[in-house]
N, C-alpha and C positions, 0 to 999 in steps of 0.2 A: 857816506856809508853806502856801498854799492854791491857788495857781494859777500857770500859765505863760502865755506870750504866746499869743494866739489862743484856741482852745477847749480846749487841753490842760490836764489837771489833774495835780497832783503830790501824792504821798503825803507824810506827815510824814517828817522826817529819821529815819534809823536809823544804827546804828554798824556799819561794815564790820569784817571780820576783822583788818584792820590798824589799827583804831582811828579811821579817818577817817569823816567824815560821808558817807552815801550816800543816794540817792533812787531810787525805782523809777518811771520815767516810764511813762505809759500810751501807747496807740497814737498815732502822729502824727495831727494834725488833718486832713490831706489837704486843705488849703486855708488860709483865713484869712491870717495873716501869711506863710504859706508862699509865697503868690504874689508878695509883695514880695521875698522871698528869690530867687525865680525871676527876677524882673525885674533884680535887682542882679547875679545870676550871668550873665544875658544880656549886660549891659553889660561885665562883666569879660571874657567871651569875645569880645565885639566888639573890645575894645581889645587884649587879649593876642594872641589867635589872628589877629585882623585884621592886626596888625603883622607877624606871622610869615608869613601867607599872601600878604600884599601885598609881600613882599620882592622878588618877581619884577619889580616896577616899578623898584626901585633896582639890581637885579642888573646889567643892561646899562650903567647909568650908572657903577657902580663899576668895571666892566671897562674902560670908556673912560678914566675919571679916573686910575686907578692903573695902567693898562696891564699887567694881570696876566691869566693864562689863566682860563678859566671855572672849572676845578676849584679853583683857589686862592681866587677870589672867593666861590664858593659856601659856603666854610667860615664866612663871616660869619653868614649866616642859619642855617646848620646848627648852629653852636655854641650859639646862643641857643635854638633849638628842641630840641636835645638836652638841654640843661640843664633846660629847662622840665619835661620828663618824667623825666629822669635823676635829679633831686633829689626826685622825687615822694614817696618813702617818708619822707624827712625833713620835707618840707613838710606832708604829711598828718598825721604824728605831732605836729608842732609846732602845727598847727591844732587837733587834738584836745586838746592840753594847754593851750595859751595862748589859744586863741580864734581863730576864723577872721577876725574883724574886724582884730585886731592884725596878723596875718600878711599880710592883703591890703594894709593900709596900708604895711607895711614893703616889700612887693613893689612898690608904686607908687613908692616912693622909689628903689629900685634901677633900675627901668625908666627913669624920667625922667632919673636921673643918667647912666645908660648912653647914652641918646640925646643928651643935652646934651654929654657929653664926646666922643661920636662926631663931632659936628659940627665939632670942631677937628682931626680926624685929617688927617695929612699922609702917612702910610704905611698900607698895607693892614693890617699887624699891629696898628696902633692900633685899627682897627675890630674885630679879633678880640677885643681886651680889653674895649672899651667896648660896642659894639652886640652883641657876642658874649657874653662872660662876664658882665659886670655886668648888662646887660639880661636875659640868660638866667636869672640867679638870681632876678631880680624876676618874670619870667614864671612860674617855678615856684611861688614863694610865693603869687602872686595866683591863678593858674589852678587849682592843686590845692585850695586853700581855697575857691574859688568853686564848683567843680563838685561837691565831696564833700558840701557842706552841704545841697544841694537834696534829696537822697535821705532826709535825716533827717525831712523834713516830710511825706512821702507814703508810703503803702503801696499804695493804689489809684491808678491813673493816674501811677505813678512814671515810666514810660517817656515819657509825654507831657510831664510836668513837666521832666524832664531834657532831653528833646528840644527844648523851647522854650528852655531856658537855653542849651544849646550851639548853638542856631540863631544866636545872636549872633555866632559865629565866621564863619558864612557871610555875614551882613550886614556884619560887619566887613571881610571880604575885599572885598566890593563897594564899601563906602563908602571905606575907607582906600586901596584901589587907585586910585579916582578922585581922592580928595583928595590923595594923595601925587603922582599924576601932574600934577594942576593946580598944586600948590605948587612942584614941581620946575620946571615950565615958567615959572612966574611969578617965583620967588625963588631958584632953584637948590637943590642938595641940602643944603647946610649949614644954611640958614635953615629948610628943610623939616624937618630933624631936630630943630631947636629948637622948632618949633611942635608937632611930635608929642610932644616931651617935656612940654610944657605941657598938652596934651590928656590925656596919660596920668596925670600926677600929680593933676589935678583930677578926672578921671573915676574913677580907682581910689580916691581918698580918699572921694568920695561913696558909692561902693559899699561901702567898709569901714564907713561909718556905718550903712548900711541893712542889711547882713548880720547876721543873728542865728541862733544855734544853737537847735535844738529840744532836743538832748541836752545835759546838763551836761558840763563839762570832765572829762577823765581826770585821775587823781591822779599819774601818773608818765609818764615818757617811754617810749613803746612802739616806738621806732624799731627796736631790736634784736629784740624779741619778735615783731614782725610777720613776720619772716623764717620763722617756723614754718609759714606757709602753703605754703612750698615742699615740705612733706611731703605735701601734698594732690595727688593725681593730676590732678584737675580744674584746679587752679591751674597746674600745670605745662603742661597743654595750652593753657590760656588765655594764659599768659605766652608760650609759643612762638608762638601766633597773633599776639600783639602785636608780637613781634620781627620775624617774617617779613613781616607785612602792611605795617608802616610802612616797611620797607626799599623797598617799591614805592610806598607811598601818597603820600609827600610829594614825589616827584620832579617831577610835573607842575606843582605850585604854583610852583616856582622856574624851571623850564625851558620851560614852555609859551609864555610871552611871547617869549622869545628864539627858540624854534622857529618861532613865527608870523612874526617879523620875517625870519628866514632864508628863508621861503617867500613873501616879498613883501608881507606885511601891514604896514601903517604902525604906528608906535609907539602912536598913539592907538587903532588897531584892536586891537593886542595887549593894551592895558590894558582895553579893553572886554571882550575874551574872558575875561580873568582875573576881571573884575568880575562877569560873567554866571555864571561858575562859582561865585562866592560866593553869588549869589542862589539858584542851584539847590541849593547846599549847605544854605542856611538852610531852604529849603522841604523838602528831604529829611530834615533832622534832626527837624523837627516831624512830618512825615508818617510817617517810619520809627519815630519814638518812639511815635506812636499805634498803628501796626501792630504794634509789639513787644508792646504791652499785650494785643493780640488774638491774635496768632499765636505769641508767644513770643520772648523776647529773644535766645536763642541762635540760633534759626532765622533771624531777621532779620539778626543779625550775620554769619552765614555767607553769606546771600544777598547782602548788601552787598559782601562781599569777592569773591564770584563775578562779580557784574555789573561791579564796578569793574575786575576783572582782564580780563574779556572786552572791555569798552569801551576799555581802555588798549591792548590788542592791536589793536583796530580803529583806534586813533590812527595806526598805521603808514600807513594809507591816506589820512589827512587832509592834503591839500596846498593847499586853498583855504580862504578865510575861513569860508564857511558850514559846511563840514564840521568845522572846528576848533571853531566855535561849538556845533555839535550834540554833539561829544564833551565839551565843557566842561559842557554842561547835564546829560547823562547821568552823566558821571563825578562831577560835583559833587554831584548828588542822592544817589547811593549811597555815594560815598566819605565823605561827611559823616557817614553813619550808623555807620561803623566806630568812630570815636573816641567818638561820642556814646553808643554802646551799651555800651562797656566798663564805666562806673560802674554802670549799671543791672543788668548781668549780675553784677557783684560784689555788689550789694545783694541780688539774688535768691539767690545761692549762699551768702553769708556774713553776711547781715543788715546792719542799718544802724548798729549800735553802734560798729563800727570801720571804717566805710566810708572815712573819710579815710585811715587807715593802709593798708587793703587796696587801695583804688583807687590810692593813691599808689605802693604797691609794684608793682602791675601796670603802671602808667604808666612805671616805670623800663625796662620792656621795649621801650616805643616809642622810648626814647632812642636806641637803636641806629639805627633808621631815620631819625629826625629828624637825627641827627648825620652819618650816612654817605650817605644816599640821593642828595642833591643833589651833593655833591662827587664821588662815584663816577660819576654821570652826566656831570658836567662834565669830569672827567679822561678818561672814555671818549670824549667828543666831541672833546676836545683832541687825542687820539691818532688818531682815525679820521675826524674832520670829518664825522661822521654821528650822528644820534640813533637810528638803527635798533636798535642793541644795547641802549642804556639803556631804550628804550621796551619792547622785548620782555622784558627782564629784569624791569621793574616790573610788567607785566601778569602774568607767570608767578609772581612772588612773591605777588601778591594771591590768585591762584587756589590756590596751595599752602597759604597761611595758612588758607583755609576748611576744609581737611582737619582741622586741629587743633581748630577750633571744633566741628565735628560729632563729634569724639571725646569732648567734654565730656558727662558724664552729669548732667543737672540733678536727677535723683532722689537722687543721692548727696550728702548734706549733710556738711559738715565744719566744726567750730568748735574751734579750739585754745584751751587755757587760757593766759592771759597769764602771763608770768614775767619775771624780771629779766635773763636772759641768753639768748643764742642756744643755748648748750650745754644749759642746763636745759630750755628750751622745746621743743627737738627731741625730748626724751624723753617729752613729754606729748601725749596725744591724747584728746580728749573726743568722745564720740558724742552729738550733739544730739538733742533730741526730734523727733517727726515734723513739728511746725510750729515756726516761729521763735518763741522765747520773747519775752514782752513785759517780762520782768524780767531784771536782770543775772545772768550766770552767776556761780557762786562764784568769788571772787577778782577779779571784774571790777567794781571799785568805782568810783563816780563822785563826785567832789567837787562839792558844790553851794555856791556862794558867794551870799550875800544882798546883795552890793554890786555895783558897776559891773562886776566881772569876769564876772558871769553876767547878761546883759541880759535873759534870758528869765524869770528867777525874781523874784517879788514877795514882799516881806515882809508879813506880816499882824500 
């Protein structure tokens, strides 16, 4: 065994404490095939988050078709978005154990099946099950596997690499908002969902083929043992910021188009506003990712929440098309950085060896906002016939979340020892060395397969 994909080298096999074959990988190549992985992750974000963020196009259509209040219809998009991150700890652990490619492919099957079945819905609850639960499971499998693998390939410019990958979500919001709007006008919503199902299965399958891991697979399921990170004070603060920020973060993506229509903007104009927000988000994720490498990941994460919160409070004064467009640009640029910086902060604080599990666990915190933000705003509007309350709440939550970010101490490193149960793992605490080790910790063995199960390792 002499080499890995790209420029990375691999040491000969050794035997771990449990008798399994393990290998000690060198530093990531910071390029090479890593950029192919970035491109594939970009497309995954385009398809998965593009579908979620463009739900605002279908939102008013579902209200009219099923004649249900906004709060009830908002659950369709919220269920899928909530599951995307709520199942993150499982999706991340499965990717670390079975391979990102397999999990992404499985995710594509779930997403396309959900959209296809949704096209036959005759009641709103049918959409809850299909476009909500089934597609949401697929979103989680594909999204977590796609975002966590990028950090394995980079140490320098990691923020930029992840920023480019997650910029796909902004472009996806732009493209899929326009595409969905055009398809709905031309073929109505049922055929639109079937076309989107076809796009998803083809796109995610190609991404699954292109995605490769830099690190070998883990030897056992770490879903339970990853919970030990909750003993770390930094992780608690970071998790709290994820919960609070996303309760405000996702409300505009669903309700801004409807808000615009209520203030006299045409349906086409409302779709344009949502699309421009997507372009701004794509630009922001790359720009903020680059800035994070220069000024620090945590500093930029907090700044994004502050600016996102202030701009949302300013949304209260947006009553005409141009002011809504300005809000969409500013908010899209900085709000996009919030989600994109979470995995890079995880990599900085906890290393890359368990990035899938740790980032997946952190993303479960965003599930609360994904699930509840849009329905709460919808029910609030149904009761008051005004968006003032939901907008003020969303902006205040983003500002409050920044406090938790600035309480995180990046100088305090924490690395738990892997164990087989939550009870055992909570009793274990390991103080890491001053710099991130390039070899596995004791007990953290990696199984290396010389066949198709490890696409990065070559036999000699």
